[in-house]
N, C-alpha and C positions, 0 to 999 in steps of 0.2 A: 753891278752887283745887285742881286735880289735876295729877299727874304721870304721864308714861309709865313703866312698869316697864322700865328699861334692861336688866334681866337677861333678859328675854325676847325682845329684839331682837339681831339680828346685823347685822355690817356689809353694807350693800347693801340693807337693807331700806328701805322707803318709808313714811313716815308722811304720811297725808293728814288735812287738818283742814278743819272748816266753821266759820268764825268767824260770830259773830252780829252784828258791827258792819256798818256801811254799805259798806264796802270789800268785805268777804267776800260781801255779799249782791249787790253789784254784779257781782262775779266769777262768782257762781253764775248770775246772771241772763244775763250776756253769754254764758257757755259753755255754757249750759242743762245745767250739772252740779250734783252734789250736794256738792262739795268746792270750797274757794277757796285751798288752799295745799298745797304739797308740800314735804317736807323728807326728805333721805336721811341713814341713819345710816351712819357711817363708823367707823373704829377707835377703840378705847379710850373709849367713850361718847360720842363727839362726834358732832355732826351738821352737815351743811352745808345752809345756809338762804339763800335769796335775799329780799330785801325792798327797799323803795325806798331803803334805806341802802346797797344792794349786796349781794354774795356774801360770806358769812362763815361761819366755823366757831365752834360754839357747843358748850358741855357740855350734854348732855341731861338731866344731873342738875338743872340750873339752870332748865330749861324748865318753865314752869307753864302750864296751859290752864284757862280758866274752866270753871265747873260745866256750863254750857249749851253748850259748844263740843263738836263731835263730833270724835272722833279715831279714825282708823283705821290699821292697820298692815298692810302687804302684803309677801310674800316670794315670789320666784320658786321655782316647784317644783324647777326644774333649771337649772343654769348652762349657757351654751352657749359653745362655743369660738368666737371671732370669725370664723376663716377659713371656718367652715362656712356663714356667711351672705354670704361675700363672692363676687362675680363668677361 
């Protein structure tokens, strides 16, 4: 099992995973994508995650990923003020 290094992530970072299970494979096949799940990192080491059980907040320190699961982290290069993109 492996964990994400929480110290390297900032609030707003997006964590993408590619699980090896049947559900993950079905999602990648249906979306023609290389990942099957997205998680967003919020404050104080917490993440927001949506599963079949609903949307929940978790502590990333407690999240483990299998050795054969791909895990990617993305961060915006610049943040945009919302009114810039409105009307």
